[in-house]
N, C-alpha and C positions, 0 to 999 in steps of 0.2 A: 804696711797696711794692717789694720786692726781686724782680727778674726774673732768670731764668737764660737767657742768650742767647749768641750767637756774636759775637765781636769780630774783625773782619778785620785781618790783619797780612800782611806779605809785600810783594813787589814787584808791579808791574803784570803781569797775566796769570799770575802764579804765587802766587795767594793761598793763605793758610793761615788757620785760624780758631782762636782761643782760646775755650774754653767758660768763661764767667765768670758770677759773681753780681754784679749791679750794681743801682743805683737805677733804677727805671723811668723817672724823669724826665730822666735823663742821656742824652747822645748815644751812638750806637753805639760810638764809639771813645774815649769819656771814661774816666777812671780807674775801675777796677773795685774791688769789695770783696775779691774773691778769685778766683784762677784755678783752675778745677776740672779742666781738661783741654785737649786739643788735637784738632783735626780737620784732616786733610790730604786734601782731595778730589781732588787731581791725581794722587796715587799710585794704582797699579793696584788696591790692596786698600781704598781709601778709609780709610786708617788713622785710627782713633779711639782716643785714650787718655783715660780718665776716672777720677778719684778717686771711686769709688762711695760711699765712706764720707761724704765731704764733700757729695756730691750729695744723699744721703739726709738729711743734717743740714739742708741749706738747704730741702729740700722739707718737712721736719718743722716748720721755723720759719715756713712759710707762703709761701715763695717760689714763683713760678709760672714754668714754662718756656715759652719762646716756641714757636709752632707748628713752626717750622723745626727748632729744637733737639730738640723732642719726636720729630719724624719721624726725624732722624738717629740719635738714641739708640735708637729702636725697631728700626731696621735693624741697629744694632750689637749689640742684645741687652742694652743697659745700662738700658733702661727697663722697670720692672716693670708 
């Protein structure tokens, strides 16, 4: 099954996250199917960029978002 989740990137204590579509059996930092956006929690505005069209596509194909990603997208207003 395809999951939408966050993949950690960046240096120690300055983490950034990629919002990715990946196989649920793969590890968090394994190769992903597609990068859908980015999340920068250390910035003052918690900058979130998401390709909404591709997000809707993956959700229509049966992909499920992780709980953490769903919460982040709701606060950003990108989750319907």
